[in-house]
N, C-alpha and C positions, 0 to 999 in steps of 0.2 A: 558916058560909058568909056573907060580906058580900055585898052587893049587885054589887059588882065583879067578884068571884069568879064568881057566876052568869053576869054578862053575858061575862066571859071563856070560862066554858066553853060557854055558848050559842053566841058567837062561833066557838070551834074547832069544836064540832059542825056549825054551819053551813057553815064553811069546809072542812070534812072530806067533808060530802056533796056540796059543789059540786067537790070534788077528785075524787072518785068519777065524777061525771058527766063530767068534762072528761077523766079517764082512759079512761072508755068510749068518749067520743067520739074519742079518740085511737086506742084500739085497734080500734074498728069503723068510725069514719067516715073517718078520715086513711089508712087502709092502701091504697086505690085512688088517692088524691088526692094524695100526697106521697111522695117516696123514702124510703127506708130510713133513710137518714142522718137527714132532718129528723123522721121518726117516733121515731128514737131520741132525737134532741136533745129533743123535746116529751114523752116519757116521763121524761127527767131531771128537767125542770120540774115533772112531776105527783109524781115521788117526793121530791124535796125539799120540795114543798107539803104533802104529807102528812106527811113527818117533822116539820115544824114545826108542823102543825094539832096533832098527838098532844102535841107537847112544851107547847104552849099549854094543852091540855085538861089535862094533868097538874099544870101551873102552877097552872091555875085551881082545881084539886080539893085542892090543898096547903095545908092551913090553917095549917102552921107558917111558911111562907116570908113574910116582911113585905110588905105592900102596895106599897111603893116599888119594892123589887126587881121584885115581879110586873108592875107597871105597865110598868117599863122594858124588862123582857125582851120582854114582849108587844108593845110598840110597834117595838120592834127588829125582832123576827119577823114582825110584820105587814107593816111596811115591806119587809122583806126578800123576804117572798113576792111583793107587787106587784112589786118590780123584778126579781128573780131569775127567778122562774117566771113572770110575766107578760111580761116582755121575751123570754124563751127560748120562751113560746108563740108570740109574734107573729114572732120570727125563724124559727121553725121552719115557720111558714105563710107566710113570704115568697113563695114562689112560686105561692101561689093568691090572695093579698091584692092589692086594687086600689092599694095604694101600698107603697112600698118601706121595710119597716120595719127593714132594715139599719142606718139611721140612728140607731136607737136602742139599739144593740148595746152601746154604753157603760154603759147602765144595769145590764147582767147582772153585772157585777163588782162594782159598786157594792151590789146586792142579796145577793150572795154576802159581801162585806165586812161586811155588817149582820148577817147570820147568825152570821158568826165573832165580831165584836163583843159579840153578844148571849150566845153560850155562854161565852164568856171572861168578860166582865162579870159573868154569873151564877154562875160558879164561883169567882170572885173575892169577889163579894158573900157567897156561902155559905161561904166558909172564914172571911171575916172576922167572921162572925155572932158576937155573945157568946153563952156557953151561960147559959141560964136557970136 
């Protein structure tokens, strides 16, 4: 395993732990603070973040995937997590935040698009790999 692979696995593990903490905060800390719709939205952010943490973990552990493909997918997913899940967290907490987070709502679909691009790009690159 290369150093970058180790870093990718460590990053995925760290983000997964943070995701669990964010999910616990949502399940236990937000129940009495925000309405059911906001809580459901928050949980969507947690779910998509965990899916992509696990995808990054698998990517980092797969020795047969070329490093260039790994790096590109890694960064698409990381930025996707920040934009998609990060903005969803802020939007779902809008009623309790001291500022209006609705202004960053345009970032959410950009993050979703980065997830989609990452998955399609990964599939395309895997299908175009030459057999050894």
